[in-house]
N, CA and C atoms as an extended XYZ file, in Angstrom:
252
Properties=species:S:1:pos:R:3:atomname:S:1:resname:S:1:resid:I:1 pbc="F F F"
N        98.715      108.586       48.682 N   MET     1
C        99.528      108.710       50.968 CA  MET     1
C        99.354      109.873       50.128 C   MET     1
N        98.980      110.543       51.363 N   GLN     2
C        99.610      112.352       52.105 CA  GLN     2
C       100.700      111.832       53.041 C   GLN     2
N       100.890      113.504       52.155 N   PRO     3
C       101.880      113.750       52.373 CA  PRO     3
C       102.727      114.288       54.188 C   PRO     3
N       103.178      114.408       53.906 N   SER     4
C       102.788      114.602       56.142 CA  SER     4
C       103.857      115.701       56.094 C   SER     4
N       103.221      116.630       56.858 N   TYR     5
C       103.880      118.325       57.114 CA  TYR     5
C       104.253      117.905       58.226 C   TYR     5
N       106.236      119.013       58.401 N   CYS     6
C       106.888      118.682       60.525 CA  CYS     6
C       105.839      119.910       61.206 C   CYS     6
N       105.670      119.811       61.813 N   VAL     7
C       104.726      120.702       62.430 CA  VAL     7
C       104.904      121.873       62.901 C   VAL     7
N       106.792      121.924       64.017 N   LYS     8
C       106.801      122.974       63.943 CA  LYS     8
C       108.182      124.138       63.029 C   LYS     8
N       107.989      123.426       62.284 N   GLU     9
C       108.755      124.424       61.052 CA  GLU     9
C       107.046      124.445       60.105 C   GLU     9
N       106.288      124.181       59.777 N   ASN    10
C       105.149      124.188       58.946 CA  ASN    10
C       105.728      124.352       58.162 C   ASN    10
N       105.828      122.962       57.261 N   LYS    11
C       106.893      122.650       55.733 CA  LYS    11
C       106.753      121.133       55.430 C   LYS    11
N       106.609      120.233       54.360 N   PRO    12
C       106.641      119.031       53.639 CA  PRO    12
C       107.545      118.917       54.625 C   PRO    12
N       107.540      116.903       54.757 N   CYS    13
C       108.190      115.776       54.894 CA  CYS    13
C       109.453      116.033       53.792 C   CYS    13
N       110.380      115.240       53.324 N   VAL    14
C       110.737      115.240       51.605 CA  VAL    14
C       110.308      114.122       51.355 C   VAL    14
N       109.178      113.169       50.872 N   GLY    15
C       108.930      112.897       49.520 CA  GLY    15
C       109.410      111.100       49.351 C   GLY    15
N       110.443      111.322       49.191 N   TRP    16
C       111.318      110.322       48.665 CA  TRP    16
C       111.917      109.263       49.991 C   TRP    16
N       111.523      110.059       50.720 N   VAL    17
C       112.621      109.465       52.517 CA  VAL    17
C       111.096      109.523       53.091 C   VAL    17
N       110.412      109.460       52.768 N   GLN    18
C       109.228      109.635       53.479 CA  GLN    18
C       108.229      108.460       52.631 C   GLN    18
N       108.305      108.267       51.662 N   THR    19
C       107.726      107.582       50.526 CA  THR    19
C       108.843      105.678       51.006 C   THR    19
N       110.373      105.959       50.779 N   TYR    20
C       110.997      104.150       51.237 CA  TYR    20
C       111.707      104.344       52.525 C   TYR    20
N       111.051      105.421       53.114 N   PHE    21
C       111.649      105.310       54.967 CA  PHE    21
C       111.396      105.128       55.737 C   PHE    21
N       109.392      105.354       55.562 N   SER    22
C       108.746      105.848       56.315 CA  SER    22
C       109.437      107.777       57.600 C   SER    22
N       110.067      108.324       57.744 N   ASP    23
C       111.044      109.494       57.947 CA  ASP    23
C       110.779      110.957       57.348 C   ASP    23
N       110.033      111.635       58.835 N   CYS    24
C       110.092      112.991       58.274 CA  CYS    24
C       111.552      113.980       57.819 C   CYS    24
N       112.452      114.244       57.407 N   LEU    25
C       113.369      115.136       56.979 CA  LEU    25
C       112.497      116.921       57.345 C   LEU    25
N       112.995      117.276       58.538 N   CYS    26
C       111.942      118.771       59.569 CA  CYS    26
C       113.005      119.800       58.785 C   CYS    26
N       114.033      119.806       58.923 N   ASN    27
C       115.317      120.245       59.526 CA  ASN    27
C       116.988      120.308       59.370 C   ASN    27
N       117.897      121.226       59.590 N   LEU    28
C       119.155      120.439       58.082 CA  LEU    28
C       119.309      119.619       59.562 C   LEU    28
N       119.521      119.692       60.675 N   ASN    29
C       119.708      118.305       62.092 CA  ASN    29
C       119.584      117.198       61.020 C   ASN    29
N       117.971      116.938       60.706 N   ASP    30
C       117.404      115.372       59.845 CA  ASP    30
C       118.490      115.270       58.974 C   ASP    30
N       118.864      116.389       57.868 N   ASN    31
C       119.110      115.580       56.437 CA  ASN    31
C       120.619      115.829       56.843 C   ASN    31
N       121.193      116.448       57.367 N   ILE    32
C       122.746      116.694       58.189 CA  ILE    32
C       122.852      114.104       57.657 C   ILE    32
N       121.722      113.602       59.353 N   SER    33
C       122.219      113.448       59.874 CA  SER    33
C       121.819      111.899       59.359 C   SER    33
N       119.849      111.664       58.422 N   PHE    34
C       120.155      110.947       57.479 CA  PHE    34
C       120.876      110.640       55.828 C   PHE    34
N       121.678      112.091       55.604 N   THR    35
C       122.864      111.673       54.682 CA  THR    35
C       123.855      111.066       55.202 C   THR    35
N       124.301      111.267       56.196 N   PHE    36
C       125.444      110.236       56.542 CA  PHE    36
C       125.372      108.910       57.026 C   PHE    36
N       123.951      108.762       58.164 N   GLY    37
C       123.300      107.923       58.054 CA  GLY    37
C       123.515      106.554       55.919 C   GLY    37
N       123.025      107.378       55.448 N   PHE    38
C       122.210      106.565       54.044 CA  PHE    38
C       124.300      107.015       53.483 C   PHE    38
N       125.273      107.431       53.834 N   ILE    39
C       126.412      107.261       52.701 CA  ILE    39
C       127.226      105.956       53.399 C   ILE    39
N       126.909      105.949       55.315 N   SER    40
C       127.275      105.348       55.418 CA  SER    40
C       126.541      103.440       55.264 C   SER    40
N       126.116      103.954       54.693 N   LEU    41
C       124.878      102.116       54.327 CA  LEU    41
C       125.515      102.059       53.235 C   LEU    41
N       125.298      102.827       52.237 N   ILE    42
C       126.344      102.614       50.957 CA  ILE    42
C       127.692      102.089       50.603 C   ILE    42
N       128.400      102.965       52.041 N   CYS    43
C       130.166      102.033       52.234 CA  CYS    43
C       129.483      101.111       52.686 C   CYS    43
N       129.537      100.932       53.708 N   TRP    44
C       128.752       99.384       54.719 CA  TRP    44
C       129.660       98.391       53.718 C   TRP    44
N       128.087       98.825       52.832 N   GLY    45
C       127.677       97.560       51.440 CA  GLY    45
C       129.094       97.775       50.381 C   GLY    45
N       129.279       98.641       50.078 N   VAL    46
C       130.604       98.621       49.015 CA  VAL    46
C       131.537       97.820       49.277 C   VAL    46
N       132.199       97.626       50.895 N   ALA    47
C       132.942       97.397       50.496 CA  ALA    47
C       132.981       95.535       51.510 C   ALA    47
N       132.050       95.556       52.137 N   GLU    48
C       131.741       94.144       52.025 CA  GLU    48
C       132.235       93.158       50.223 C   GLU    48
N       131.816       93.954       49.020 N   ILE    49
C       132.179       93.248       48.046 CA  ILE    49
C       133.296       92.607       47.846 C   ILE    49
N       134.472       93.127       47.973 N   PRO    50
C       135.994       92.614       48.009 CA  PRO    50
C       135.670       90.980       48.522 C   PRO    50
N       134.939       90.746       49.565 N   GLN    51
C       134.917       90.579       50.794 CA  GLN    51
C       134.108       88.998       49.546 C   GLN    51
N       132.692       89.298       49.397 N   ILE    52
C       131.524       88.731       49.123 CA  ILE    52
C       132.305       87.458       47.715 C   ILE    52
N       132.866       88.775       46.742 N   ILE    53
C       133.837       87.554       45.796 CA  ILE    53
C       134.719       86.749       45.811 C   ILE    53
N       135.117       86.687       46.791 N   THR    54
C       136.379       86.624       47.496 CA  THR    54
C       135.524       84.794       47.797 C   THR    54
N       134.878       85.205       48.821 N   ASN    55
C       134.221       83.807       49.307 CA  ASN    55
C       133.602       83.016       48.163 C   ASN    55
N       132.952       83.787       47.709 N   PHE    56
C       132.337       82.736       45.908 CA  PHE    56
C       133.138       82.150       44.717 C   PHE    56
N       134.582       83.202       44.900 N   ARG    57
C       135.334       82.174       44.146 CA  ARG    57
C       136.080       81.833       44.866 C   ARG    57
N       136.037       81.054       45.570 N   ALA    58
C       137.383       80.189       46.988 CA  ALA    58
C       136.003       78.817       46.844 C   ALA    58
N       134.778       79.273       47.229 N   LYS    59
C       134.169       77.666       47.289 CA  LYS    59
C       133.788       77.958       49.036 C   LYS    59
N       134.108       79.083       49.117 N   SER    60
C       134.600       78.892       51.356 CA  SER    60
C       134.276       80.306       51.470 C   SER    60
N       133.734       79.923       53.047 N   SER    61
C       133.193       81.177       54.051 CA  SER    61
C       134.762       80.813       54.683 C   SER    61
N       135.491       80.568       54.172 N   HIS    62
C       136.729       80.639       55.542 CA  HIS    62
C       137.275       81.820       56.040 C   HIS    62
N       137.643       82.660       54.929 N   GLY    63
C       138.048       84.156       55.365 CA  GLY    63
C       136.515       85.002       55.994 C   GLY    63
N       135.336       84.404       56.418 N   VAL    64
C       134.910       84.869       57.296 CA  VAL    64
C       135.321       85.350       58.963 C   VAL    64
N       135.607       86.741       59.187 N   SER    65
C       136.307       86.744       60.053 CA  SER    65
C       135.088       86.253       61.261 C   SER    65
N       135.668       86.193       62.611 N   ILE    66
C       134.095       86.246       63.915 CA  ILE    66
C       134.435       87.639       64.491 C   ILE    66
N       135.167       87.912       63.903 N   VAL    67
C       135.258       90.102       64.789 CA  VAL    67
C       133.760       90.256       64.230 C   VAL    67
N       134.215       89.717       62.045 N   PHE    68
C       133.417       91.067       61.392 CA  PHE    68
C       131.659       90.161       61.651 C   PHE    68
N       131.390       88.897       62.209 N   LEU    69
C       129.969       88.511       62.009 CA  LEU    69
C       129.261       88.895       62.565 C   LEU    69
N       129.661       89.014       64.575 N   LEU    70
C       129.999       89.591       65.524 CA  LEU    70
C       129.310       91.287       66.417 C   LEU    70
N       129.900       91.703       64.697 N   THR    71
C       129.729       93.296       65.250 CA  THR    71
C       128.794       93.634       64.039 C   THR    71
N       128.170       92.274       62.937 N   TRP    72
C       128.070       93.005       62.034 CA  TRP    72
C       125.744       92.418       63.164 C   TRP    72
N       126.177       91.547       63.570 N   VAL    73
C       125.129       90.812       64.497 CA  VAL    73
C       124.652       92.600       65.512 C   VAL    73
N       125.777       92.264       65.863 N   ALA    74
C       125.489       94.039       66.888 CA  ALA    74
C       124.992       94.743       65.949 C   ALA    74
N       125.190       95.402       65.339 N   GLY    75
C       124.478       96.754       64.383 CA  GLY    75
C       123.409       95.987       63.739 C   GLY    75
N       122.976       95.172       63.309 N   LEU    76
C       121.401       94.836       63.574 CA  LEU    76
C       120.606       94.935       64.209 C   LEU    76
N       121.144       94.414       65.339 N   VAL    77
C       120.456       94.221       66.707 CA  VAL    77
C       119.936       95.696       66.813 C   VAL    77
N       120.966       96.602       66.964 N   ASN    78
C       120.722       98.394       66.934 CA  ASN    78
C       119.955       98.429       66.166 C   ASN    78
N       120.614       98.159       64.849 N   LEU    79
C       118.642       99.075       64.050 CA  LEU    79
C       117.481       98.990       64.381 C   LEU    79
N       117.466       97.283       64.945 N   CYS    80
C       116.150       97.255       65.087 CA  CYS    80
C       115.191       97.762       65.763 C   CYS    80
N       116.630       97.711       66.677 N   HIS    81
C       116.004       98.349       68.674 CA  HIS    81
C       115.486      100.118       68.123 C   HIS    81
N       116.264      100.850       67.389 N   PHE    82
C       115.363      101.754       66.948 CA  PHE    82
C       114.231      102.043       66.382 C   PHE    82
N       114.508      100.647       64.643 N   ILE    83
C       113.527      101.368       63.991 CA  ILE    83
C       111.431      100.443       64.877 C   ILE    83
N       112.088       99.618       66.168 N   ASN    84
C       110.625       99.450       66.648 CA  ASN    84
C       110.903      100.540       68.145 C   ASN    84
């Protein structure tokens, strides 16, 4: 795969970000935005682990809040909207 370049900054994109996320980080604002978004994604994933463990041990999803599910769906719809 040929590396992409940021035209305005005249520099190559960050390789691993381009490979795994198909995105080009061209300047400091892009780097900051991507970093905070990635940290947010990791924190969200880690925050769900206790709920998953509790539900698995109880063999029930009774503890899952409807508000959580609606928020999760809204986030996924929003994410899919921006990806496309």
